[in-house]
N, C-alpha and C positions, 0 to 999 in steps of 0.2 A: 511575339505578343506586344501590341502597343500598350502604352500606359493609359490608365483611366483614372480620373480624379476620385472616383469612389473605390478604387482598389482593383487589383488584378482579377478578382472574381467577376468583375463586370466588363472586362475587356473582351474584344472580339476573339472568337475562337478559343474560349477557355476550355481546356480539356482536363482540368484537375491539377493537383500538385505534380511536380516533376517526378516524384518517386512512384506515383500511381500509374500503372499501365493497364490498358484494356486486357482482360483475361482471355486466354485462348479458350478456356472452358469456364463459363461463369458459375458452374456447379462445383468446381474443384475447391477443396478446403486447403488453405495454407497452413500446414501442420504446426509450425511454431506458434501460431496464434491461439490454438485450441488445446484443451486438456487431452490427456492421453487416450481416453476411451471414446471420444467423439468420432463418429463415422457417418457417412451418408449411405443409406440403404441402396443396395445394388439394383433393386427392381423399382421401387417406388421413388427413390431419391430423397426420402425423408431423413432428417438428421436423427441420430441416436446417440445417447450418452449412457454409458454403462449398460448397454443393451436395452435401454428404455427409449421408446419412440417419442419425439417431442410433441407429436399430435396428441398422443395419449396424455402427456403431461399437461398440455393446454386444456384438454377436455376435462381432466379431473381437477386441476388446480387453478385454471384460468391464467390470463396474462394481464399485465406483465408479471414475470417471475424470474428471480435469480435462481439458476440451477447450478449447484456445486457438484463437481465430480469428486466424490469423497476419496476414492483411491488415489486420484491425482494429487489432491491436497496433501494427503498423508505422505505420498511418495516424495513430493517436493520438500516437505518439512524434514523427512528422514534424510534426504540427500544433503541438506544443509548441515544437519547434525553430524552426519558421518564424515562429510568432506572437511569440515573445519576441525573436528576432533582429530582426524588423521593428519591434516596439514600441520597442526601445531603440537602434535604428540611429542616430538623430539625437542621442541623449543621450550615448552612450558607445561608439558603433561596433558595437552589437549586444549580445547576451547569450548566455551559455552555459547549456545545459540538461544537468544530470546526472541520469540515471535512477537512482532510489533502489533499489539492488539488493535491499534487505531485503524489498521488497514481493514479489518473486519473481525468482529468478535461477537460470539454468542456462547451460551453455556456449552453446547456440544463441541464447538470448534476449540474452546479452551481445553476440553478433555482430549480431543485429538492431539493437540499440541503436546500435552504432557505424555500421552501414550507413545508418541514418536520420539521422545527423549529431549524435548525442548523445554525451556523456561518461558515465562510470559512477561512481556513489558506492558504496563498500563500507564495511562497518563491522566486519568480523572478518577473521581470517586465512583462513578458509574461503571467504568471498566474494571476497577478493583472489585466492585460488588459482583460482577459477573465471574471474575476469577475465583472469588471466595465461594460463590454458589456452586461452581464447578468442582470445588474441592481441590484446586491446584495447591500443591504443598506451598505454604507461605514462603519458605526459603527459596523457592523458585519464582517468586514474583518480584518485579521491580515497579517503582512508581516514578513516573516522569511528571513534567508539567512546569510551565513558567510562572504560574500563579496559583499554586496549591492553597487551598483553604486550611485553616486549623483543623476543621473536621476531617478533611481528607488525610492530612498528615497523622492526626490522632488515630484514625481508623487503621492506617497502615502500621503504626506502631503497636496498636492493640493486637493486630493480627500477627505481628512478628515477621513481616516480610523481609526478604533478603537484602534489599537495597532501596534507598531513596536517592534519586538523582537531584542534587541541589542546583538551582538555577540562578540564584541571586544572593548577594551578601545579606540582605535582610532575612532571607529564608533560613540561613544558617542558624541564626539565633532563635528563630521560631521553632525549628526542628529540635534544637538543643533544649529549649525551655519545655516543650511538650514531652520530650523524652525524660527530662528530670522530674516532671510531675508524675510520670508513670514508673519511675525508678528503673528505667531500661536504658541501654546504650544503643543508639541508632546507627546502623551501618549506612554510610553515605558515599556517593560518588559526586565529584564536582564536574558539571558540564562546562567545557572549555570551548570558547569560540576561537578558532585557529586562523581565521582570515583567508580561507580557501573559497574561491568562487566555483561551485559545482556547475557543470555544463548542463543546466536545466532551467526551467521557468523560474523567474525571480521570486515567485511566491513560495517555491518549495526548495530554494537554495538556502541552507540554514547555517552556514559557517562563515559568511562574510560578516564584517564588523557591524554594519548598520542594520540590525534586526533584533527581534525581541528575545532570542534565546541565548542563554549561556553567559559566561564570564570571560571578558576579553583577555586574550593572551598578550597582545601587543601593548596594551596600556598598563599592564601590571596588575589588573584587577584579579586575574586568576591566581597570581602568586600571593596576593594579599588574602584572598579567600582561603588558600591553603593554611596560612598562619592562623586565620580566624577559626577554622575548623579544629586545628590541632590544639587551640587554646581552650576548647570546650571539652571537658572529660566525658560529657554525655554523648559525644559523637565519636564514631570509629571511621576514620577516613580510609575507605577501601581502595580508592583509586580515582582516576580521571576518566572523563567521558567526552567523546567528540563525535559529532554527526554533521556531515558536510552537505546533505541535501538528499534529493530523491530522483529516481529515474536516471541513474548513472550507469554508464555502459563500459567503463574501464576503471583501472585501479590507479591511474595517474594522480587524481586528486587525493586519494587515500595516502599516497606516498608522501606528499607534502604535509598533509594533516598529521600523519603518524610521526614524521620527523619533528614537527613542532610540539606536539603533545608529549612525545617521549622526552623532548628536551626539558619540559617542565617536570616530568616524572623523575628525571635524573637530578634536577635541581632540588627537589623535595628531599632526596636522599642526602645530598651534600650540605644543604642549608639547615635541615631539621633532623638529620639522622634517622629518617623514617623511610623504609622501603615499602612502597605501595604495592600490594599484592595483585591488583587488577588494573586492566585497561580496557575500556569499551570503545570500539571504533565505529559504533552506530550501524546504520543500514543504508537504505537508499538504492539498493541494487535494482537495476531496470529490468523491464520485461518487454516483450514484443507485442505492441498494440496493432502494428501494421507491418508491412514488408520493409519499411525504412529502418526498423529497429533490429539490432543484433546483440542481444544480451549474452553475457558470459555464463557458462555453466557453473554450478556451485564449486566443483573441483578446481576450475580455473580461478575463480574468485578467491577461494581459500588458499590455493597455492601462491597466487600473486601477493596476497596480503601477508602470508607467512614469510615470504621472501623479503618483503619490505620491512616488516617488524624485526626479523632476525638481523638484517643488515644494520638497521638504525640502532638497535640495542648493542650490537657488536661495536659500532663506531663510538657509541657513548660509554662503552665499558660497563654496561648494566645487564643484569639478568632479565630475561624476557618475562614480564608479568603474565598472569593468567588473562588470556584474551577473551573478549566476548563481542558478539555482533548481534544486530537486530533486524533481520529480514522480515518484511511484512508483505509488501506488494509481490515480491518474487515468489512467495508461497501461495498467497490467496488469489492474486490477480489472474493468472492463466487457468486456474482451476474452475472458473465460473464463467458462464455466459448468461446474458439476459434474453429471455424469450418474449417477443412482442407480437401483437396482432396488428395487421395493417388496416388502416381506415381509409382516409382520403388520399388519393394520388392525383397530382395535377402537374402540368407543365407551365413554367413561367418564362415569358420572353425577357431576355436580358438586353441591356443597351448594346448596340452594335450588331444585333441580329442573332445573338446566341440564345440558347434555351437551357433551362435547368428543370429537371424533374424533382418534385418534392414528394416524398413518401412519408406520410404521417402515421405514427404508431400510437398505441394506447398508453404510453408512458411519456418519458421525456426528462426534462431537467430536474424533476422531483426525485427520480431514481438514478440519474447520472448527471451530476452537476459539473463534472470535470471538463467537458467540452466548452461550456460557457465560462467556467472559472479559470481554466488554464489553457484554453485553446487546444485542448488535447485531441489527438486523432484516434479514431476507432475504425474497425472494419465491420462488415455485416454480410450475411448470406441469407438467401431464401431457404427456409428450413423445412417447409411442409411438403415439398415436392421438387422434382427435377424440372428444369426448364430448357427448352431448345431455342428460346427467343434470343434475339440479339441483346448484348449488354448495353445498357445506357447509363451514362454518368448521372448519379442520383444523390440527393441529400436526404438523409433520414432525420425527420424532425418529430417533436413531441406534440402534445395536445395542450400545452400551457399557453397562457396569454402573454407571451414574450417572443419577440422576433429572434432573440438569441437562444431560443429553446431548440437546440440542435443536438442530436445524439451522435450522428456520423456526418461529418462535413462533406466528404466526397467518397463515393463508392460506386463501382460498377455493379448494377443489379439487372436481372433480366427485364426486358422491356414490357413483359406481360404481368409483372407484379401488380396485384390489385387488392381490393378490399377482401378481408378474410384470410389472406395469406399470413404465414408466420415468418418473422425475421428473427435471426439469432445474432446477437452482438457479442463477440468473445472478449475476454480480458477484463471482465467487469467485477471480478471478485474483490478488488481492493478499492476503497474510497468511493464506492457507489452506494451500497446499502448503508455503510457507516456515515455517509454524508447526506443521506436521503432526507427529504423534507416532505411536508404536507402542503406544499404550495398549491394554490387554487383549491384547497381542501380535497386533494387527491390522496386517498389512502396509500400507504407504502406497500410495495409488493412483498410476497413471502420469500423466504429462503428455503429452497428444497435441496435435499441431498440425494444424489443418485448413486446407487452401488449395487452391483450384482443383479441387475434386472429389476430393482425395486427403487421406489422414491418415497422418502419420508420428509415431513415438514420439520425444519429446524426452528424457523421463525414464521409464525402464521401471518397471513395477510391481514392488514388493518381493514377495518370496516368503517362505514359511516357512523355506526354506533360508537366506535372508539373515538372518532373525532368529536362527536357531540357530547361524549361523557366528560370531556374536559371543559366544556362550555357551560358555565353555571347559570346562563340565562339572565 
């Protein structure tokens, strides 16, 4: 492929990214991208989830819509809880798994999480409100955030949640002061920035030094924060917290992060005579959005992290603290697909004689901002029928007034896809509905749960009346 001043996508003979190959059967589903109960009907070729036909879903609930495979979501949550508890059983009596609510949270999902044995991590007052509405036991709720308000901290203290993850020196005194006003002792973890560059997009790599989260380990800020917390009797220092980023596919980064944060853990014991009972290694475990991604299973992640933590603690001569992790995407992401209706389809001639097909759907960057924000890759399939037409390299785009309104950058779709067809985009359970907007005054889609041949609404579709209700005229 020759170079082109506007980029490779405009060069002669562009056939998509190197990892994308023309399919032998354009109707075949790539299993790792989909939830466990998604199938294509043998006769009509329609997609089904939990024995529910997507055509019936579209007819009853409209499109676009997020469709959650409830059994799949629960199974993934349960798999993390079981795997980590087993892997750390001999080291520290087990491990705690906190579902990262920022990936996707609603009242019913919060209940699922608790029912499957997980705790819940929140990072705003709104997420905390959902957790409390769902009656998540307060001891199993954590509160994150780099800029918590006094109201958010106060609400967490009043509810008696199990942990507040402190992110800045100034926040230490604010939490302590608010706890003193209430006559309570606040359990806190210190978020430590360990200087590890996760192999991910720069906007979601969170452990390098030059970013907004945490207390720097290399500059001594974290050690000073330990002393600051221990000087306030209103605070109970439960442990340290480290999070190195998102969409991570191996445990190599965790090895370096664990070594560094456990080094501080050991210094707290030697310098202050305090043995911290907990250590949170964060989350960021990746999922398969396309065939280029190869995520680890929960048992492999848990086993790898247990081996790392056990070795580092042995080298330091310290007991293994109670470990916790925070998967979000790895549970919610693969459990959901977004169902769209196709509108306009057109071919566009490219410089050098190439051609691209644009397939426009009735959603877009308002329901999935990740492609525009992170240059994320997604897959798609024709959902309402089987097709014998030749596959053609296509770009799935939205209806918004932005040239960057792209849902799927490159995908082979049948050449006969046209208006009225349904497309399904897998892997949209994390950071799609939770980051959704009302751009161009497009109401946000509903969240539907499919299970045992039935569909129920978890979050209803927004309406124009909802939009106008906020406009005071």
